[in-house]
mmCIF entry with sequence, helices, sheets and N, C-alpha, C, O atoms, coordinates in Angstrom:
data_MODEL
# 
_entry.id   MODEL 
# 
_entity.id                         1 
_entity.type                       polymer 
_entity.pdbx_number_of_molecules   1 
# 
_entity_poly.entity_id                      1 
_entity_poly.type                           'polypeptide(L)' 
_entity_poly.nstd_linkage                   no 
_entity_poly.nstd_monomer                   no 
_entity_poly.pdbx_seq_one_letter_code       MKIFDFQISTEISVFSFLELILTIFGMTSVCVCVCADVRILHNSKMVGRRILKFWI 
_entity_poly.pdbx_seq_one_letter_code_can   MKIFDFQISTEISVFSFLELILTIFGMTSVCVCVCADVRILHNSKMVGRRILKFWI 
_entity_poly.pdbx_strand_id                 A 
# 
loop_
_entity_poly_seq.entity_id 
_entity_poly_seq.num 
_entity_poly_seq.mon_id 
_entity_poly_seq.hetero 
1 1  MET n 
1 2  LYS n 
1 3  ILE n 
1 4  PHE n 
1 5  ASP n 
1 6  PHE n 
1 7  GLN n 
1 8  ILE n 
1 9  SER n 
1 10 THR n 
1 11 GLU n 
1 12 ILE n 
1 13 SER n 
1 14 VAL n 
1 15 PHE n 
1 16 SER n 
1 17 PHE n 
1 18 LEU n 
1 19 GLU n 
1 20 LEU n 
1 21 ILE n 
1 22 LEU n 
1 23 THR n 
1 24 ILE n 
1 25 PHE n 
1 26 GLY n 
1 27 MET n 
1 28 THR n 
1 29 SER n 
1 30 VAL n 
1 31 CYS n 
1 32 VAL n 
1 33 CYS n 
1 34 VAL n 
1 35 CYS n 
1 36 ALA n 
1 37 ASP n 
1 38 VAL n 
1 39 ARG n 
1 40 ILE n 
1 41 LEU n 
1 42 HIS n 
1 43 ASN n 
1 44 SER n 
1 45 LYS n 
1 46 MET n 
1 47 VAL n 
1 48 GLY n 
1 49 ARG n 
1 50 ARG n 
1 51 ILE n 
1 52 LEU n 
1 53 LYS n 
1 54 PHE n 
1 55 TRP n 
1 56 ILE n 
# 
_struct_asym.id          A 
_struct_asym.entity_id   1 
# 
_struct_conf.conf_type_id            HELX_P 
_struct_conf.id                      HELX_P1 
_struct_conf.pdbx_PDB_helix_id       AA1 
_struct_conf.beg_label_comp_id       LYS 
_struct_conf.beg_label_asym_id       A 
_struct_conf.beg_label_seq_id        2 
_struct_conf.pdbx_beg_PDB_ins_code   ? 
_struct_conf.end_label_comp_id       TRP 
_struct_conf.end_label_asym_id       A 
_struct_conf.end_label_seq_id        55 
_struct_conf.pdbx_end_PDB_ins_code   ? 
_struct_conf.beg_auth_comp_id        LYS 
_struct_conf.beg_auth_asym_id        A 
_struct_conf.beg_auth_seq_id         2 
_struct_conf.end_auth_comp_id        TRP 
_struct_conf.end_auth_asym_id        A 
_struct_conf.end_auth_seq_id         55 
_struct_conf.pdbx_PDB_helix_class    1 
_struct_conf.details                 ? 
_struct_conf.pdbx_PDB_helix_length   54 
# 
_struct_conf_type.id          HELX_P 
_struct_conf_type.criteria    ? 
_struct_conf_type.reference   ? 
# 
loop_
_atom_site.group_PDB 
_atom_site.id 
_atom_site.type_symbol 
_atom_site.label_atom_id 
_atom_site.label_alt_id 
_atom_site.label_comp_id 
_atom_site.label_asym_id 
_atom_site.label_entity_id 
_atom_site.label_seq_id 
_atom_site.pdbx_PDB_ins_code 
_atom_site.Cartn_x 
_atom_site.Cartn_y 
_atom_site.Cartn_z 
_atom_site.occupancy 
_atom_site.B_iso_or_equiv 
_atom_site.pdbx_formal_charge 
_atom_site.auth_seq_id 
_atom_site.auth_comp_id 
_atom_site.auth_asym_id 
_atom_site.auth_atom_id 
_atom_site.pdbx_PDB_model_num 
ATOM 1   N N  . MET A 1 1  ? -11.728 51.248  12.641  1.00 0.00 ? 1  MET A N  1 
ATOM 2   C CA . MET A 1 1  ? -10.505 50.507  12.448  1.00 0.00 ? 1  MET A CA 1 
ATOM 3   C C  . MET A 1 1  ? -10.504 49.238  13.339  1.00 0.00 ? 1  MET A C  1 
ATOM 4   O O  . MET A 1 1  ? -9.970  48.193  12.966  1.00 0.00 ? 1  MET A O  1 
ATOM 5   N N  . LYS A 1 2  ? -11.112 49.375  14.505  1.00 0.00 ? 2  LYS A N  1 
ATOM 6   C CA . LYS A 1 2  ? -11.217 48.188  15.342  1.00 0.00 ? 2  LYS A CA 1 
ATOM 7   C C  . LYS A 1 2  ? -12.089 47.078  14.668  1.00 0.00 ? 2  LYS A C  1 
ATOM 8   O O  . LYS A 1 2  ? -11.727 45.902  14.654  1.00 0.00 ? 2  LYS A O  1 
ATOM 9   N N  . ILE A 1 3  ? -13.170 47.483  14.151  1.00 0.00 ? 3  ILE A N  1 
ATOM 10  C CA . ILE A 1 3  ? -14.067 46.512  13.426  1.00 0.00 ? 3  ILE A CA 1 
ATOM 11  C C  . ILE A 1 3  ? -13.297 45.825  12.262  1.00 0.00 ? 3  ILE A C  1 
ATOM 12  O O  . ILE A 1 3  ? -13.478 44.630  12.028  1.00 0.00 ? 3  ILE A O  1 
ATOM 13  N N  . PHE A 1 4  ? -12.463 46.565  11.556  1.00 0.00 ? 4  PHE A N  1 
ATOM 14  C CA . PHE A 1 4  ? -11.742 46.006  10.464  1.00 0.00 ? 4  PHE A CA 1 
ATOM 15  C C  . PHE A 1 4  ? -10.737 44.980  11.015  1.00 0.00 ? 4  PHE A C  1 
ATOM 16  O O  . PHE A 1 4  ? -10.655 43.872  10.485  1.00 0.00 ? 4  PHE A O  1 
ATOM 17  N N  . ASP A 1 5  ? -9.982  45.314  12.048  1.00 0.00 ? 5  ASP A N  1 
ATOM 18  C CA . ASP A 1 5  ? -9.056  44.403  12.628  1.00 0.00 ? 5  ASP A CA 1 
ATOM 19  C C  . ASP A 1 5  ? -9.692  43.140  13.119  1.00 0.00 ? 5  ASP A C  1 
ATOM 20  O O  . ASP A 1 5  ? -9.137  42.052  12.963  1.00 0.00 ? 5  ASP A O  1 
ATOM 21  N N  . PHE A 1 6  ? -10.880 43.276  13.724  1.00 0.00 ? 6  PHE A N  1 
ATOM 22  C CA . PHE A 1 6  ? -11.644 42.167  14.226  1.00 0.00 ? 6  PHE A CA 1 
ATOM 23  C C  . PHE A 1 6  ? -12.098 41.281  13.105  1.00 0.00 ? 6  PHE A C  1 
ATOM 24  O O  . PHE A 1 6  ? -12.078 40.053  13.191  1.00 0.00 ? 6  PHE A O  1 
ATOM 25  N N  . GLN A 1 7  ? -12.496 41.924  12.082  1.00 0.00 ? 7  GLN A N  1 
ATOM 26  C CA . GLN A 1 7  ? -12.926 41.080  10.831  1.00 0.00 ? 7  GLN A CA 1 
ATOM 27  C C  . GLN A 1 7  ? -11.822 40.300  10.270  1.00 0.00 ? 7  GLN A C  1 
ATOM 28  O O  . GLN A 1 7  ? -11.978 39.119  9.959   1.00 0.00 ? 7  GLN A O  1 
ATOM 29  N N  . ILE A 1 8  ? -10.660 40.948  10.124  1.00 0.00 ? 8  ILE A N  1 
ATOM 30  C CA . ILE A 1 8  ? -9.471  40.200  9.645   1.00 0.00 ? 8  ILE A CA 1 
ATOM 31  C C  . ILE A 1 8  ? -9.122  39.011  10.542  1.00 0.00 ? 8  ILE A C  1 
ATOM 32  O O  . ILE A 1 8  ? -8.859  37.896  10.090  1.00 0.00 ? 8  ILE A O  1 
ATOM 33  N N  . SER A 1 9  ? -9.136  39.328  11.884  1.00 0.00 ? 9  SER A N  1 
ATOM 34  C CA . SER A 1 9  ? -8.777  38.233  12.758  1.00 0.00 ? 9  SER A CA 1 
ATOM 35  C C  . SER A 1 9  ? -9.772  37.103  12.729  1.00 0.00 ? 9  SER A C  1 
ATOM 36  O O  . SER A 1 9  ? -9.363  35.943  12.788  1.00 0.00 ? 9  SER A O  1 
ATOM 37  N N  . THR A 1 10 ? -11.100 37.386  12.639  1.00 0.00 ? 10 THR A N  1 
ATOM 38  C CA . THR A 1 10 ? -11.996 36.345  12.541  1.00 0.00 ? 10 THR A CA 1 
ATOM 39  C C  . THR A 1 10 ? -11.934 35.622  11.247  1.00 0.00 ? 10 THR A C  1 
ATOM 40  O O  . THR A 1 10 ? -12.187 34.418  11.222  1.00 0.00 ? 10 THR A O  1 
ATOM 41  N N  . GLU A 1 11 ? -11.609 36.283  10.148  1.00 0.00 ? 11 GLU A N  1 
ATOM 42  C CA . GLU A 1 11 ? -11.345 35.559  8.869   1.00 0.00 ? 11 GLU A CA 1 
ATOM 43  C C  . GLU A 1 11 ? -10.242 34.612  9.002   1.00 0.00 ? 11 GLU A C  1 
ATOM 44  O O  . GLU A 1 11 ? -10.333 33.459  8.583   1.00 0.00 ? 11 GLU A O  1 
ATOM 45  N N  . ILE A 1 12 ? -9.152  35.097  9.604   1.00 0.00 ? 12 ILE A N  1 
ATOM 46  C CA . ILE A 1 12 ? -7.958  34.228  9.782   1.00 0.00 ? 12 ILE A CA 1 
ATOM 47  C C  . ILE A 1 12 ? -8.260  33.010  10.633  1.00 0.00 ? 12 ILE A C  1 
ATOM 48  O O  . ILE A 1 12 ? -7.850  31.899  10.299  1.00 0.00 ? 12 ILE A O  1 
ATOM 49  N N  . SER A 1 13 ? -8.994  33.218  11.762  1.00 0.00 ? 13 SER A N  1 
ATOM 50  C CA . SER A 1 13 ? -9.342  32.123  12.695  1.00 0.00 ? 13 SER A CA 1 
ATOM 51  C C  . SER A 1 13 ? -10.332 31.154  11.977  1.00 0.00 ? 13 SER A C  1 
ATOM 52  O O  . SER A 1 13 ? -10.242 29.941  12.166  1.00 0.00 ? 13 SER A O  1 
ATOM 53  N N  . VAL A 1 14 ? -11.259 31.679  11.169  1.00 0.00 ? 14 VAL A N  1 
ATOM 54  C CA . VAL A 1 14 ? -12.175 30.746  10.412  1.00 0.00 ? 14 VAL A CA 1 
ATOM 55  C C  . VAL A 1 14 ? -11.374 29.995  9.346   1.00 0.00 ? 14 VAL A C  1 
ATOM 56  O O  . VAL A 1 14 ? -11.604 28.808  9.112   1.00 0.00 ? 14 VAL A O  1 
ATOM 57  N N  . PHE A 1 15 ? -10.438 30.686  8.705   1.00 0.00 ? 15 PHE A N  1 
ATOM 58  C CA . PHE A 1 15 ? -9.628  29.994  7.751   1.00 0.00 ? 15 PHE A CA 1 
ATOM 59  C C  . PHE A 1 15 ? -8.776  28.876  8.354   1.00 0.00 ? 15 PHE A C  1 
ATOM 60  O O  . PHE A 1 15 ? -8.692  27.773  7.815   1.00 0.00 ? 15 PHE A O  1 
ATOM 61  N N  . SER A 1 16 ? -8.139  29.200  9.502   1.00 0.00 ? 16 SER A N  1 
ATOM 62  C CA . SER A 1 16 ? -7.303  28.204  10.163  1.00 0.00 ? 16 SER A CA 1 
ATOM 63  C C  . SER A 1 16 ? -8.188  27.032  10.676  1.00 0.00 ? 16 SER A C  1 
ATOM 64  O O  . SER A 1 16 ? -7.784  25.870  10.631  1.00 0.00 ? 16 SER A O  1 
ATOM 65  N N  . PHE A 1 17 ? -9.330  27.354  11.135  1.00 0.00 ? 17 PHE A N  1 
ATOM 66  C CA . PHE A 1 17 ? -10.237 26.309  11.577  1.00 0.00 ? 17 PHE A CA 1 
ATOM 67  C C  . PHE A 1 17 ? -10.612 25.364  10.444  1.00 0.00 ? 17 PHE A C  1 
ATOM 68  O O  . PHE A 1 17 ? -10.596 24.144  10.604  1.00 0.00 ? 17 PHE A O  1 
ATOM 69  N N  . LEU A 1 18 ? -10.950 25.947  9.295   1.00 0.00 ? 18 LEU A N  1 
ATOM 70  C CA . LEU A 1 18 ? -11.268 25.151  8.151   1.00 0.00 ? 18 LEU A CA 1 
ATOM 71  C C  . LEU A 1 18 ? -10.102 24.289  7.651   1.00 0.00 ? 18 LEU A C  1 
ATOM 72  O O  . LEU A 1 18 ? -10.247 23.152  7.202   1.00 0.00 ? 18 LEU A O  1 
ATOM 73  N N  . GLU A 1 19 ? -8.859  24.975  7.778   1.00 0.00 ? 19 GLU A N  1 
ATOM 74  C CA . GLU A 1 19 ? -7.697  24.270  7.515   1.00 0.00 ? 19 GLU A CA 1 
ATOM 75  C C  . GLU A 1 19 ? -7.459  23.044  8.344   1.00 0.00 ? 19 GLU A C  1 
ATOM 76  O O  . GLU A 1 19 ? -7.103  21.966  7.869   1.00 0.00 ? 19 GLU A O  1 
ATOM 77  N N  . LEU A 1 20 ? -7.686  23.287  9.666   1.00 0.00 ? 20 LEU A N  1 
ATOM 78  C CA . LEU A 1 20 ? -7.539  22.145  10.643  1.00 0.00 ? 20 LEU A CA 1 
ATOM 79  C C  . LEU A 1 20 ? -8.516  21.029  10.341  1.00 0.00 ? 20 LEU A C  1 
ATOM 80  O O  . LEU A 1 20 ? -8.159  19.851  10.333  1.00 0.00 ? 20 LEU A O  1 
ATOM 81  N N  . ILE A 1 21 ? -9.757  21.420  10.092  1.00 0.00 ? 21 ILE A N  1 
ATOM 82  C CA . ILE A 1 21 ? -10.827 20.430  9.800   1.00 0.00 ? 21 ILE A CA 1 
ATOM 83  C C  . ILE A 1 21 ? -10.312 19.633  8.523   1.00 0.00 ? 21 ILE A C  1 
ATOM 84  O O  . ILE A 1 21 ? -10.214 18.407  8.550   1.00 0.00 ? 21 ILE A O  1 
ATOM 85  N N  . LEU A 1 22 ? -10.015 20.327  7.500   1.00 0.00 ? 22 LEU A N  1 
ATOM 86  C CA . LEU A 1 22 ? -9.526  19.716  6.217   1.00 0.00 ? 22 LEU A CA 1 
ATOM 87  C C  . LEU A 1 22 ? -8.354  18.760  6.497   1.00 0.00 ? 22 LEU A C  1 
ATOM 88  O O  . LEU A 1 22 ? -8.325  17.648  5.970   1.00 0.00 ? 22 LEU A O  1 
ATOM 89  N N  . THR A 1 23 ? -7.362  19.203  7.348   1.00 0.00 ? 23 THR A N  1 
ATOM 90  C CA . THR A 1 23 ? -6.226  18.380  7.695   1.00 0.00 ? 23 THR A CA 1 
ATOM 91  C C  . THR A 1 23 ? -6.637  17.082  8.402   1.00 0.00 ? 23 THR A C  1 
ATOM 92  O O  . THR A 1 23 ? -6.131  15.996  8.119   1.00 0.00 ? 23 THR A O  1 
ATOM 93  N N  . ILE A 1 24 ? -7.573  17.251  9.328   1.00 0.00 ? 24 ILE A N  1 
ATOM 94  C CA . ILE A 1 24 ? -8.049  16.053  10.135  1.00 0.00 ? 24 ILE A CA 1 
ATOM 95  C C  . ILE A 1 24 ? -8.724  15.144  9.168   1.00 0.00 ? 24 ILE A C  1 
ATOM 96  O O  . ILE A 1 24 ? -8.482  13.937  9.128   1.00 0.00 ? 24 ILE A O  1 
ATOM 97  N N  . PHE A 1 25 ? -9.654  15.805  8.319   1.00 0.00 ? 25 PHE A N  1 
ATOM 98  C CA . PHE A 1 25 ? -10.428 14.939  7.406   1.00 0.00 ? 25 PHE A CA 1 
ATOM 99  C C  . PHE A 1 25 ? -9.497  14.220  6.418   1.00 0.00 ? 25 PHE A C  1 
ATOM 100 O O  . PHE A 1 25 ? -9.698  13.042  6.121   1.00 0.00 ? 25 PHE A O  1 
ATOM 101 N N  . GLY A 1 26 ? -8.433  14.958  5.887   1.00 0.00 ? 26 GLY A N  1 
ATOM 102 C CA . GLY A 1 26 ? -7.490  14.344  4.984   1.00 0.00 ? 26 GLY A CA 1 
ATOM 103 C C  . GLY A 1 26 ? -6.762  13.155  5.664   1.00 0.00 ? 26 GLY A C  1 
ATOM 104 O O  . GLY A 1 26 ? -6.617  12.097  5.052   1.00 0.00 ? 26 GLY A O  1 
ATOM 105 N N  . MET A 1 27 ? -6.323  13.320  6.877   1.00 0.00 ? 27 MET A N  1 
ATOM 106 C CA . MET A 1 27 ? -5.617  12.270  7.567   1.00 0.00 ? 27 MET A CA 1 
ATOM 107 C C  . MET A 1 27 ? -6.505  11.067  7.802   1.00 0.00 ? 27 MET A C  1 
ATOM 108 O O  . MET A 1 27 ? -6.058  9.935   7.616   1.00 0.00 ? 27 MET A O  1 
ATOM 109 N N  . THR A 1 28 ? -7.761  11.276  8.209   1.00 0.00 ? 28 THR A N  1 
ATOM 110 C CA . THR A 1 28 ? -8.680  10.132  8.402   1.00 0.00 ? 28 THR A CA 1 
ATOM 111 C C  . THR A 1 28 ? -8.936  9.465   7.079   1.00 0.00 ? 28 THR A C  1 
ATOM 112 O O  . THR A 1 28 ? -8.941  8.236   7.008   1.00 0.00 ? 28 THR A O  1 
ATOM 113 N N  . SER A 1 29 ? -9.149  10.221  6.034   1.00 0.00 ? 29 SER A N  1 
ATOM 114 C CA . SER A 1 29 ? -9.436  9.692   4.773   1.00 0.00 ? 29 SER A CA 1 
ATOM 115 C C  . SER A 1 29 ? -8.312  8.853   4.195   1.00 0.00 ? 29 SER A C  1 
ATOM 116 O O  . SER A 1 29 ? -8.500  7.818   3.554   1.00 0.00 ? 29 SER A O  1 
ATOM 117 N N  . VAL A 1 30 ? -7.068  9.409   4.487   1.00 0.00 ? 30 VAL A N  1 
ATOM 118 C CA . VAL A 1 30 ? -5.864  8.579   4.062   1.00 0.00 ? 30 VAL A CA 1 
ATOM 119 C C  . VAL A 1 30 ? -5.782  7.289   4.841   1.00 0.00 ? 30 VAL A C  1 
ATOM 120 O O  . VAL A 1 30 ? -5.477  6.244   4.266   1.00 0.00 ? 30 VAL A O  1 
ATOM 121 N N  . CYS A 1 31 ? -6.043  7.331   6.113   1.00 0.00 ? 31 CYS A N  1 
ATOM 122 C CA . CYS A 1 31 ? -6.054  6.109   6.921   1.00 0.00 ? 31 CYS A CA 1 
ATOM 123 C C  . CYS A 1 31 ? -7.049  5.146   6.351   1.00 0.00 ? 31 CYS A C  1 
ATOM 124 O O  . CYS A 1 31 ? -6.747  3.978   6.108   1.00 0.00 ? 31 CYS A O  1 
ATOM 125 N N  . VAL A 1 32 ? -8.269  5.659   6.133   1.00 0.00 ? 32 VAL A N  1 
ATOM 126 C CA . VAL A 1 32 ? -9.365  4.752   5.633   1.00 0.00 ? 32 VAL A CA 1 
ATOM 127 C C  . VAL A 1 32 ? -8.933  4.232   4.272   1.00 0.00 ? 32 VAL A C  1 
ATOM 128 O O  . VAL A 1 32 ? -9.100  3.041   4.008   1.00 0.00 ? 32 VAL A O  1 
ATOM 129 N N  . CYS A 1 33 ? -8.416  5.022   3.441   1.00 0.00 ? 33 CYS A N  1 
ATOM 130 C CA . CYS A 1 33 ? -7.941  4.515   2.029   1.00 0.00 ? 33 CYS A CA 1 
ATOM 131 C C  . CYS A 1 33 ? -6.941  3.458   2.231   1.00 0.00 ? 33 CYS A C  1 
ATOM 132 O O  . CYS A 1 33 ? -7.039  2.413   1.587   1.00 0.00 ? 33 CYS A O  1 
ATOM 133 N N  . VAL A 1 34 ? -5.961  3.645   3.095   1.00 0.00 ? 34 VAL A N  1 
ATOM 134 C CA . VAL A 1 34 ? -4.860  2.674   3.344   1.00 0.00 ? 34 VAL A CA 1 
ATOM 135 C C  . VAL A 1 34 ? -5.485  1.390   3.809   1.00 0.00 ? 34 VAL A C  1 
ATOM 136 O O  . VAL A 1 34 ? -5.190  0.322   3.273   1.00 0.00 ? 34 VAL A O  1 
ATOM 137 N N  . CYS A 1 35 ? -6.363  1.478   4.820   1.00 0.00 ? 35 CYS A N  1 
ATOM 138 C CA . CYS A 1 35 ? -7.034  0.276   5.344   1.00 0.00 ? 35 CYS A CA 1 
ATOM 139 C C  . CYS A 1 35 ? -7.816  -0.418  4.309   1.00 0.00 ? 35 CYS A C  1 
ATOM 140 O O  . CYS A 1 35 ? -7.794  -1.645  4.214   1.00 0.00 ? 35 CYS A O  1 
ATOM 141 N N  . ALA A 1 36 ? -8.535  0.370   3.498   1.00 0.00 ? 36 ALA A N  1 
ATOM 142 C CA . ALA A 1 36 ? -9.379  -0.222  2.417   1.00 0.00 ? 36 ALA A CA 1 
ATOM 143 C C  . ALA A 1 36 ? -8.463  -0.928  1.319   1.00 0.00 ? 36 ALA A C  1 
ATOM 144 O O  . ALA A 1 36 ? -8.777  -2.010  0.823   1.00 0.00 ? 36 ALA A O  1 
ATOM 145 N N  . ASP A 1 37 ? -7.374  -0.271  0.998   1.00 0.00 ? 37 ASP A N  1 
ATOM 146 C CA . ASP A 1 37 ? -6.370  -0.851  0.062   1.00 0.00 ? 37 ASP A CA 1 
ATOM 147 C C  . ASP A 1 37 ? -5.909  -2.146  0.634   1.00 0.00 ? 37 ASP A C  1 
ATOM 148 O O  . ASP A 1 37 ? -5.956  -3.153  -0.072  1.00 0.00 ? 37 ASP A O  1 
ATOM 149 N N  . VAL A 1 38 ? -5.451  -2.202  1.895   1.00 0.00 ? 38 VAL A N  1 
ATOM 150 C CA . VAL A 1 38 ? -4.958  -3.482  2.469   1.00 0.00 ? 38 VAL A CA 1 
ATOM 151 C C  . VAL A 1 38 ? -6.000  -4.558  2.407   1.00 0.00 ? 38 VAL A C  1 
ATOM 152 O O  . VAL A 1 38 ? -5.702  -5.697  2.051   1.00 0.00 ? 38 VAL A O  1 
ATOM 153 N N  . ARG A 1 39 ? -7.274  -4.199  2.763   1.00 0.00 ? 39 ARG A N  1 
ATOM 154 C CA . ARG A 1 39 ? -8.319  -5.159  2.644   1.00 0.00 ? 39 ARG A CA 1 
ATOM 155 C C  . ARG A 1 39 ? -8.550  -5.622  1.265   1.00 0.00 ? 39 ARG A C  1 
ATOM 156 O O  . ARG A 1 39 ? -8.688  -6.823  1.031   1.00 0.00 ? 39 ARG A O  1 
ATOM 157 N N  . ILE A 1 40 ? -8.602  -4.662  0.275   1.00 0.00 ? 40 ILE A N  1 
ATOM 158 C CA . ILE A 1 40 ? -8.789  -5.034  -1.090  1.00 0.00 ? 40 ILE A CA 1 
ATOM 159 C C  . ILE A 1 40 ? -7.739  -5.872  -1.593  1.00 0.00 ? 40 ILE A C  1 
ATOM 160 O O  . ILE A 1 40 ? -8.019  -6.806  -2.345  1.00 0.00 ? 40 ILE A O  1 
ATOM 161 N N  . LEU A 1 41 ? -6.463  -5.610  -1.226  1.00 0.00 ? 41 LEU A N  1 
ATOM 162 C CA . LEU A 1 41 ? -5.302  -6.430  -1.647  1.00 0.00 ? 41 LEU A CA 1 
ATOM 163 C C  . LEU A 1 41 ? -5.436  -7.832  -1.062  1.00 0.00 ? 41 LEU A C  1 
ATOM 164 O O  . LEU A 1 41 ? -5.210  -8.829  -1.747  1.00 0.00 ? 41 LEU A O  1 
ATOM 165 N N  . HIS A 1 42 ? -5.806  -7.890  0.208   1.00 0.00 ? 42 HIS A N  1 
ATOM 166 C CA . HIS A 1 42 ? -5.987  -9.236  0.788   1.00 0.00 ? 42 HIS A CA 1 
ATOM 167 C C  . HIS A 1 42 ? -7.088  -10.015 0.124   1.00 0.00 ? 42 HIS A C  1 
ATOM 168 O O  . HIS A 1 42 ? -6.952  -11.206 -0.153  1.00 0.00 ? 42 HIS A O  1 
ATOM 169 N N  . ASN A 1 43 ? -8.159  -9.344  -0.124  1.00 0.00 ? 43 ASN A N  1 
ATOM 170 C CA . ASN A 1 43 ? -9.398  -10.028 -0.746  1.00 0.00 ? 43 ASN A CA 1 
ATOM 171 C C  . ASN A 1 43 ? -8.969  -10.442 -2.234  1.00 0.00 ? 43 ASN A C  1 
ATOM 172 O O  . ASN A 1 43 ? -9.284  -11.532 -2.712  1.00 0.00 ? 43 ASN A O  1 
ATOM 173 N N  . SER A 1 44 ? -8.281  -9.551  -2.871  1.00 0.00 ? 44 SER A N  1 
ATOM 174 C CA . SER A 1 44 ? -7.945  -9.871  -4.297  1.00 0.00 ? 44 SER A CA 1 
ATOM 175 C C  . SER A 1 44 ? -6.942  -11.033 -4.322  1.00 0.00 ? 44 SER A C  1 
ATOM 176 O O  . SER A 1 44 ? -6.933  -11.835 -5.256  1.00 0.00 ? 44 SER A O  1 
ATOM 177 N N  . LYS A 1 45 ? -6.125  -11.110 -3.314  1.00 0.00 ? 45 LYS A N  1 
ATOM 178 C CA . LYS A 1 45 ? -5.182  -12.289 -3.223  1.00 0.00 ? 45 LYS A CA 1 
ATOM 179 C C  . LYS A 1 45 ? -5.985  -13.573 -3.086  1.00 0.00 ? 45 LYS A C  1 
ATOM 180 O O  . LYS A 1 45 ? -5.753  -14.565 -3.776  1.00 0.00 ? 45 LYS A O  1 
ATOM 181 N N  . MET A 1 46 ? -6.941  -13.509 -2.164  1.00 0.00 ? 46 MET A N  1 
ATOM 182 C CA . MET A 1 46 ? -7.889  -14.670 -1.888  1.00 0.00 ? 46 MET A CA 1 
ATOM 183 C C  . MET A 1 46 ? -8.604  -14.980 -3.165  1.00 0.00 ? 46 MET A C  1 
ATOM 184 O O  . MET A 1 46 ? -8.604  -16.146 -3.558  1.00 0.00 ? 46 MET A O  1 
ATOM 185 N N  . VAL A 1 47 ? -9.232  -14.020 -3.872  1.00 0.00 ? 47 VAL A N  1 
ATOM 186 C CA . VAL A 1 47 ? -9.981  -14.247 -5.022  1.00 0.00 ? 47 VAL A CA 1 
ATOM 187 C C  . VAL A 1 47 ? -9.062  -14.833 -6.142  1.00 0.00 ? 47 VAL A C  1 
ATOM 188 O O  . VAL A 1 47 ? -9.440  -15.714 -6.913  1.00 0.00 ? 47 VAL A O  1 
ATOM 189 N N  . GLY A 1 48 ? -7.837  -14.271 -6.160  1.00 0.00 ? 48 GLY A N  1 
ATOM 190 C CA . GLY A 1 48 ? -6.915  -14.722 -7.197  1.00 0.00 ? 48 GLY A CA 1 
ATOM 191 C C  . GLY A 1 48 ? -6.601  -16.136 -7.014  1.00 0.00 ? 48 GLY A C  1 
ATOM 192 O O  . GLY A 1 48 ? -6.546  -16.887 -7.988  1.00 0.00 ? 48 GLY A O  1 
ATOM 193 N N  . ARG A 1 49 ? -6.377  -16.568 -5.750  1.00 0.00 ? 49 ARG A N  1 
ATOM 194 C CA . ARG A 1 49 ? -6.138  -17.923 -5.443  1.00 0.00 ? 49 ARG A CA 1 
ATOM 195 C C  . ARG A 1 49 ? -7.246  -18.872 -5.833  1.00 0.00 ? 49 ARG A C  1 
ATOM 196 O O  . ARG A 1 49 ? -7.046  -19.962 -6.370  1.00 0.00 ? 49 ARG A O  1 
ATOM 197 N N  . ARG A 1 50 ? -8.490  -18.349 -5.506  1.00 0.00 ? 50 ARG A N  1 
ATOM 198 C CA . ARG A 1 50 ? -9.690  -19.200 -5.831  1.00 0.00 ? 50 ARG A CA 1 
ATOM 199 C C  . ARG A 1 50 ? -9.806  -19.282 -7.325  1.00 0.00 ? 50 ARG A C  1 
ATOM 200 O O  . ARG A 1 50 ? -10.094 -20.351 -7.863  1.00 0.00 ? 50 ARG A O  1 
ATOM 201 N N  . ILE A 1 51 ? -9.578  -18.122 -8.052  1.00 0.00 ? 51 ILE A N  1 
ATOM 202 C CA . ILE A 1 51 ? -9.680  -18.226 -9.540  1.00 0.00 ? 51 ILE A CA 1 
ATOM 203 C C  . ILE A 1 51 ? -8.667  -19.169 -10.098 1.00 0.00 ? 51 ILE A C  1 
ATOM 204 O O  . ILE A 1 51 ? -8.958  -19.957 -10.998 1.00 0.00 ? 51 ILE A O  1 
ATOM 205 N N  . LEU A 1 52 ? -7.413  -19.087 -9.538  1.00 0.00 ? 52 LEU A N  1 
ATOM 206 C CA . LEU A 1 52 ? -6.331  -20.017 -10.015 1.00 0.00 ? 52 LEU A CA 1 
ATOM 207 C C  . LEU A 1 52 ? -6.725  -21.478 -9.744  1.00 0.00 ? 52 LEU A C  1 
ATOM 208 O O  . LEU A 1 52 ? -6.569  -22.338 -10.611 1.00 0.00 ? 52 LEU A O  1 
ATOM 209 N N  . LYS A 1 53 ? -7.234  -21.748 -8.543  1.00 0.00 ? 53 LYS A N  1 
ATOM 210 C CA . LYS A 1 53 ? -7.723  -23.081 -8.261  1.00 0.00 ? 53 LYS A CA 1 
ATOM 211 C C  . LYS A 1 53 ? -8.816  -23.529 -9.178  1.00 0.00 ? 53 LYS A C  1 
ATOM 212 O O  . LYS A 1 53 ? -8.796  -24.666 -9.649  1.00 0.00 ? 53 LYS A O  1 
ATOM 213 N N  . PHE A 1 54 ? -9.771  -22.672 -9.449  1.00 0.00 ? 54 PHE A N  1 
ATOM 214 C CA . PHE A 1 54 ? -10.815 -22.930 -10.357 1.00 0.00 ? 54 PHE A CA 1 
ATOM 215 C C  . PHE A 1 54 ? -10.380 -23.240 -11.753 1.00 0.00 ? 54 PHE A C  1 
ATOM 216 O O  . PHE A 1 54 ? -10.891 -24.160 -12.392 1.00 0.00 ? 54 PHE A O  1 
ATOM 217 N N  . TRP A 1 55 ? -9.393  -22.437 -12.247 1.00 0.00 ? 55 TRP A N  1 
ATOM 218 C CA . TRP A 1 55 ? -8.889  -22.623 -13.593 1.00 0.00 ? 55 TRP A CA 1 
ATOM 219 C C  . TRP A 1 55 ? -8.042  -23.863 -13.659 1.00 0.00 ? 55 TRP A C  1 
ATOM 220 O O  . TRP A 1 55 ? -8.013  -24.558 -14.674 1.00 0.00 ? 55 TRP A O  1 
ATOM 221 N N  . ILE A 1 56 ? -7.363  -24.137 -12.589 1.00 0.00 ? 56 ILE A N  1 
ATOM 222 C CA . ILE A 1 56 ? -6.409  -25.319 -12.571 1.00 0.00 ? 56 ILE A CA 1 
ATOM 223 C C  . ILE A 1 56 ? -7.223  -26.555 -12.238 1.00 0.00 ? 56 ILE A C  1 
ATOM 224 O O  . ILE A 1 56 ? -6.673  -27.654 -12.163 1.00 0.00 ? 56 ILE A O  1 
# 
């Protein structure tokens, strides 16, 4: 019975550890995506202005 309880507790701890890693990874990826979106928007504005100047 002790081994069974230990196995359950280790499974729960491993699961929570993986969940924590996934949460941290998700937060960092969201931050990276937001930063990338801001940069892409900024670059696309610059490119759009250049294209407009080129066409005009």
